[in-house]
SETI-760972 format. One line per 2 residues: number of its first residue (from 1); their letters; for each residue x, y, z of C-alpha. Coordinates in Angstrom, 1 decimal, decimal comma. Each point is the difference from the previous one (the first is absolute). Example, Ala and Ser with C-alpha at 12.3 -4.5 7.8 and 13.67 -1.06 7.14 Angstrom:
// SETI-760972
1) AS) 12,3/-4,5/7,8 ~ 1,4/3,4/-0,7
// end
This chain:
// SETI-760972
1) MP) 106,0/-98,7/59,8 ~ -3,2/-1,0/1,8
3) GA) -3,0/2,2/-0,6 ~ -3,3/0,7/1,5
5) EA) -1,0/-3,6/-0,4 ~ 2,6/-1,0/2,5
7) RP) -1,3/2,4/2,7 ~ -0,1/-2,0/3,3
9) DN) -2,6/0,0/2,7 ~ 1,3/2,6/2,4
11) RV) -0,8/-0,6/3,6 ~ -0,4/3,7/0,8
13) DW) -1,7/2,8/-1,9 ~ 2,8/2,7/0,4
15) RP) 0,3/2,5/-2,8 ~ 2,9/2,3/-0,7
17) EA) -0,7/3,6/0,6 ~ 2,0/2,9/-1,4
19) GR) 0,2/1,7/3,3 ~ 1,3/-3,0/1,8
21) AA) 2,2/-1,9/-2,5 ~ 3,6/0,1/-1,1
23) LL) 1,3/-1,8/-3,1 ~ 3,0/-2,4/0,2
25) IH) 2,0/-0,8/-3,2 ~ 1,9/-3,0/1,2
27) DM) 3,5/-1,0/-1,3 ~ -0,7/1,2/-3,6
29) QE) 3,8/0,2/-0,7 ~ 1,5/-0,9/-3,4
31) YF) 1,7/-3,0/1,7 ~ -3,2/-1,7/0,8
33) LD) -1,8/0,9/-3,2 ~ 3,0/-1,4/-1,9
35) KY) -1,1/-3,5/1,1 ~ -2,9/0,2/-2,4
37) YR) -0,5/0,4/-3,7 ~ -1,2/3,6/0,1
39) DQ) -2,2/-0,1/-3,1 ~ -1,9/-3,0/1,3
41) AP) -2,7/-0,6/2,7 ~ -0,2/1,0/2,7
43) IP) 2,5/2,9/-0,3 ~ -1,8/2,3/-2,4
45) ML) -3,1/-0,1/2,1 ~ 2,0/0,3/3,2
47) LD) 1,6/3,2/-1,2 ~ -3,2/1,4/-1,5
49) HT) -2,2/-0,6/3,1 ~ 2,7/1,2/2,5
51) RQ) 0,4/3,1/-2,1 ~ -3,8/0,6/0,1
53) LL) 0,0/-0,3/3,8 ~ 3,1/2,3/0,2
55) DH) -1,7/2,6/-2,1 ~ -3,2/-0,2/2,0
57) AR) 1,9/0,3/3,3 ~ 2,0/3,1/-1,2
59) AN) -3,2/1,6/-1,4 ~ -1,9/-0,5/3,3
61) GI) 2,6/0,8/2,6 ~ 0,6/-3,7/1,1
63) PV) 3,6/-0,4/1,3 ~ 2,2/-2,3/-2,0
65) FY) 2,7/-2,3/1,5 ~ 2,5/-2,2/-1,8
67) TA) 2,3/-2,7/1,2 ~ 3,4/-0,7/-1,6
69) QP) 2,8/-2,3/1,1 ~ 3,2/1,9/0,8
71) TE) 3,2/0,2/-2,0 ~ 2,1/-1,3/3,0
73) QP) -1,1/-3,2/1,7 ~ 2,7/-1,3/2,3
75) DS) -0,5/-3,7/1,0 ~ -0,7/1,1/3,6
77) DR) -3,0/2,1/-1,3 ~ -1,2/-2,4/-2,6
79) AL) 0,3/-2,9/2,4 ~ -2,4/-2,9/-0,6
81) LN) -1,0/1,4/-3,4 ~ 3,3/-1,2/-1,3
83) DF) -1,0/-3,6/0,7 ~ -3,1/0,3/-2,2
85) WG) 1,0/2,4/-2,7 ~ 3,7/0,6/0,0
87) PG) 1,6/3,5/-0,1 ~ -2,9/1,5/-1,9
89) LP) 0,4/3,5/-1,5 ~ 3,6/0,7/1,0
91) AH) 1,2/-2,0/-3,0 ~ -2,1/2,1/-2,4
93) PE) 0,5/3,7/0,9 ~ -1,3/1,1/-3,4
95) LY) -3,5/-1,5/0,8 ~ -0,6/1,9/3,3
97) PI) -2,3/2,8/-1,3 ~ -3,8/-0,2/0,3
99) VA) -1,4/-0,5/-3,5 ~ -0,2/3,3/-1,9
101) RL) -3,8/-0,1/-0,6 ~ -0,6/0,0/3,7
103) AP) 2,9/2,1/1,2 ~ -0,6/1,9/3,2
105) TA) -0,2/3,8/0,1 ~ 2,1/2,0/2,4
107) DE) -2,8/0,2/2,7 ~ -0,8/-3,8/-0,1
109) VV) 1,7/-2,3/2,6 ~ 2,3/-2,8/-1,0
111) LT) 0,4/-2,5/2,9 ~ 3,2/-2,0/0,2
113) KW) -1,1/-3,7/-0,2 ~ 1,8/-2,4/2,3
115) RY) -2,5/-2,8/0,4 ~ -3,1/-1,4/-1,7
117) SA) -2,4/2,4/1,8 ~ 0,3/3,7/-0,7
119) FQ) -0,6/0,7/3,7 ~ 3,1/-1,8/1,1
121) RS) 3,0/2,3/0,9 ~ -1,9/3,0/-1,4
123) DL) -2,1/2,8/1,5 ~ -3,0/-0,7/-2,4
125) RA) -2,4/-0,4/2,9 ~ 1,1/3,2/1,7
127) QL) -0,3/1,9/-3,3 ~ -3,5/-1,4/-0,6
129) RE) -1,0/1,0/3,5 ~ 1,4/3,5/-0,5
131) LG) -2,0/0,4/-3,2 ~ -3,1/-1,3/1,6
133) RD) -0,2/-3,0/-2,3 ~ -1,2/-3,4/1,1
135) QL) -0,4/-1,7/-3,3 ~ 2,7/-1,3/-2,4
137) II) -0,6/-0,8/-3,7 ~ 2,7/-2,6/-1,0
139) TG) 1,3/-0,4/-3,6 ~ 3,3/-1,5/-1,4
141) IY) 2,0/-3,1/0,2 ~ 0,2/-2,8/1,1
143) GH) -3,6/-0,8/1,0 ~ 0,5/-2,9/2,4
145) IG) 3,2/1,3/1,6 ~ 0,4/3,7/0,8
147) CM) -3,5/1,2/-1,1 ~ -1,8/-2,6/2,1
149) AT) 2,4/0,4/3,0 ~ -0,6/3,7/-0,1
151) AL) -3,7/-0,5/0,0 ~ 0,1/-2,4/2,9
153) EA) 2,2/2,4/2,1 ~ -2,2/3,0/-0,9
155) FM) -2,9/-1,9/1,5 ~ 2,0/-0,8/3,1
157) QD) 0,8/3,7/0,4 ~ -3,7/1,0/-0,4
159) VQ) 0,4/1,2/-3,5 ~ -2,6/-1,3/-2,5
161) PF) 1,8/-1,6/-3,0 ~ -1,4/0,0/-3,5
163) FV) 1,8/-2,6/-2,3 ~ -0,6/1,2/-3,5
165) YD) 0,5/-3,4/-1,6 ~ -0,1/1,2/-3,7
167) AV) 2,7/2,5/0,9 ~ 2,3/-2,6/1,5
169) AD) 2,2/-2,6/-1,7 ~ 1,4/-3,3/1,3
171) FS) 2,0/-3,1/-0,9 ~ -3,0/-2,0/-1,1
173) AS) -3,7/0,1/-0,4 ~ -0,5/-2,4/3,0
175) EH) 2,2/2,1/2,3 ~ -1,8/3,2/-1,2
177) RM) -3,4/-1,5/0,8 ~ 1,2/-1,4/3,4
179) AT) 1,1/3,5/1,1 ~ -3,3/1,6/-1,3
181) DY) -2,0/-2,6/1,9 ~ 2,1/0,2/3,2
183) VA) -0,4/3,7/0,3 ~ -3,8/-0,2/-0,7
185) RN) -0,4/-2,7/2,7 ~ 2,3/1,1/2,7
187) CG) 1,1/3,6/0,1 ~ -1,4/2,4/-2,7
189) VS) -1,9/0,5/-3,2 ~ 1,1/-1,3/-3,4
191) LT) -1,4/2,1/-2,8 ~ 0,6/1,2/-3,6
193) TA) 1,4/3,3/-1,2 ~ -3,5/1,0/-1,2
195) DT) -1,5/-0,9/3,4 ~ 2,6/2,1/1,8
197) IA) -0,4/3,1/-2,1 ~ -3,8/-0,4/0,2
199) AL) 0,1/-0,1/3,7 ~ 2,4/2,9/0,3
201) DS) -2,4/2,1/-2,1 ~ -3,2/-1,2/1,6
203) AR) 0,0/2,7/2,8 ~ -0,5/2,7/-2,5
205) GF) -2,1/-2,0/-2,4 ~ 0,8/-1,3/-3,4
207) DL) -1,5/2,8/-2,1 ~ 0,6/1,0/-3,6
209) AA) 3,0/2,1/1,1 ~ 1,5/-3,1/1,8
211) FE) -0,6/-2,1/-3,1 ~ 1,7/2,5/-2,2
213) AE) 2,9/0,2/2,5 ~ 0,3/-3,8/-0,2
215) IE) 0,2/0,1/-3,8 ~ 2,6/2,8/0,1
217) RL) 2,0/-2,0/2,5 ~ -0,1/-3,1/-2,1
219) LE) 1,0/1,9/-3,2 ~ 2,5/2,1/1,8
221) TP) -1,2/2,9/-2,2 ~ -2,2/3,0/0,9
223) LE) -3,5/-0,5/-1,5 ~ -0,1/3,5/-1,3
225) EI) 2,6/-1,2/-2,5 ~ -2,2/-2,8/-1,3
227) PG) -2,9/0,8/-2,4 ~ -3,3/-1,4/1,1
229) DE) -0,5/-2,0/-3,2 ~ 3,5/-1,6/0,0
231) NL) 0,3/-3,7/0,4 ~ 1,7/-0,4/3,4
233) ML) 1,5/-3,3/-1,0 ~ 2,2/2,0/-2,4
235) AG) 0,8/2,5/2,8 ~ 1,8/-2,6/2,2
237) MD) -2,9/-1,9/1,7 ~ 1,5/-3,5/-0,4
239) SI) -1,8/-3,2/1,1 ~ 1,5/-0,1/3,5
241) RL) -1,1/3,5/0,8 ~ -3,4/-0,6/-1,6
243) MS) -0,6/-3,1/2,1 ~ 0,9/2,0/3,1
245) LA) -2,6/2,7/-1,0 ~ -2,7/-2,6/-0,7
247) ER) 0,6/-1,6/3,4 ~ -0,1/3,4/1,7
249) LR) -3,4/0,8/-1,6 ~ -1,3/-3,4/1,0
251) RE) 1,0/0,7/3,6 ~ -1,9/3,3/-0,1
253) GI) -3,2/-1,8/-1,2 ~ 0,3/1,2/-3,7
255) EV) -0,9/-2,9/-2,3 ~ 2,5/0,2/-2,8
257) GF) 2,5/-2,6/-1,2 ~ 3,4/0,0/-1,7
259) AD) -1,6/-0,7/-3,4 ~ -2,4/2,9/0,4
261) LV) 2,8/2,4/0,7 ~ 1,9/-1,2/-3,0
263) EH) -3,1/0,3/-2,3 ~ -0,8/3,5/1,3
265) AT) 3,5/1,3/0,5 ~ -0,2/3,8/-0,2
267) LD) 0,0/2,3/3,0 ~ -3,5/1,4/-0,9
269) EW) -1,4/-3,6/-0,1 ~ 1,6/-0,9/3,3
271) RE) -1,5/3,1/1,6 ~ -3,4/-0,9/-1,3
273) IF) 0,3/-3,6/1,2 ~ 1,0/1,3/3,5
275) RA) -2,9/2,5/0,1 ~ -2,4/-2,8/-1,0
277) GG) 1,3/-2,3/2,7 ~ 1,2/-2,6/-2,5
279) MK) -1,0/-1,7/-3,2 ~ -3,7/-0,5/-0,6
// end
């Protein structure tokens, strides 16, 4: 999975805003994840980062949309897709569901996916308009196919697309980078999960409460249940989550690195680092 070092030069300075954005979790069905070794890169980070964005959206009233290919795909509906990919999911009905870690709630929208773009043969644009949303945060698989096509069509429908390239997976590193660069040059903004969450929070300011909320979201545990002197690496703060936190702090102008957070790993120490504005 590419990280902050792969951030392209975006042509525009758009930033996602909580009051304008919707989150799209694109084609995260068991069928597509089954094409990967799930315990190897990029899948653990794909799931972790997408879950962070999902939790943030739910906590901040950001609408969440999913796409999923249907269980019935007659040749007349699948059409040209058959020539490229064959019958697709119909041969594997046990793999239709969206992966459990990202499963939608009853009030979240699952769009039936017929073509590469999530806008094709769906009412996604109408739903965004009804919700007063003109930004789309895109995660999922595959980067250079459906995710990129959705970003391009969002742009053509006057919706600002944000391609969260470390919450997207692809066939290869080269195709992943191509999609990231294409969006940055032609139709949207390519950014990291940490960039996205930082931007969504920026309107209210990244204060101590927001910092603690970020830690709580990463740990998936209420902070009142964690003693201030407990080593957070033993409480579930693994290296992927810690890298995300370090990048978030960097984006907020707080000078602290991954190694600093490992060395000073209690909640009390992190609060003190935050209040001081970084390591001295």
